N, C-alpha and C positions, 0 to 999 in steps of 0.2 A: 487625632490626627496620623495615630498608625493606621486605622480602617482608609483614607487618601491613600496614602504609599500603598499599601498592598492595593489595594483598585488601579492606583496609576501600575504597579508592577503587571498585573493583570492586564490591562489595556495594550503593554508594550509588549507582551509573550503570546503573540500568536497562539491558537489550541490548535491541532492537529487531528480532523475525527472523520473517519470514515475516506475511503477511497479517491482522489483525483479524477476529475474527466477530461481531456478534451475528444474533440473528434473524434470519434475512432476509435480510439486506449483512453485506458484506466490505470492510473499507476496508484501503488501501494507504496508507500513509506515503511521506512525500519522496522516499526514494530510490527504491522500487520504481515512484513516478509516474513520475519521470525514466528508470526503467526500458522504461515502457511509452509512451513516445514513439518508438518505433524499434521493427519488425519480430522482432527478435533479443531486445531485449528483451520483446516480449509473449511471447514464446515460454517464455523463463528464467522472467516472474512466471506463465504460465499452470501449468506444469510444480509449481509447490509450493502450487497456489491449489487448493482441497477442493471437490469435485464437488458444485451444481452448476454452481457459479460460476468452476471450471477452463473447463468448456464454454461458459460465456456471455462469459468473455473472450475465447477463442479467436473462435467465431461473432461477434467486434462488433469486433473489431479494430481494424479502421480509424477507429471512432466513439474508441475508447477510447485510441489513438495523438493522438486532434485533441484530448481533452476533457485527455489530459494536456500534452499543450503549452500549451494556457490554461491549465493549474492552474501550472503551473511557473512561467507568468508573474506570477503574483500569488500566486504561494508556500501555494499550494494543493494537494491531495489529491485523489487518484480514489476514488470508492467504486463498487461493482458491486451492486443489489438482486436478488432470487430471480426479481423478473418479467424482468428483463434490464435495467432504468433505470440508463443509465451518468450518472454525475453527480460533481462538486467539492465536497469539505468542507473546513473549518477548522479553528481555535478547541476549542472543547469537544468538538466534533463528534466520533462515532465515538472518544467515550472517548478524544479527547485523541491521539489516534494520529497526528496529523497532522505528524512530529515529524520 
C-alpha cells in the first residue's frame, strides 16, 4: 500500500528536468538559473541545452551570469532567444516554467 501511495504522489508531482523550449526561446527554471550564476554552472547548463541555444549560452556567459544573479534576487528565471537576447521572466511566461 505504501508503494501505491508513493507512486501516486510521484505521478502527481511533475518532474522538471532540462530547459523548456518554445519556438525561438529557451527558458531555464529556478534551479538552472541559480546554476547560471557561476562559470561551472554555465558550462553544465550549456551541456544540456540544444543548439543554437547552447552556443548562445557559451558565447554570452558573462551577461547570462549577471542576468541570472539579478533574476535570483527577485525570484525570476533566465530566458534566451534565438537572436541572442538574454532576459528574465517569471509567472506564467515560458508556460509557467519558472518554478
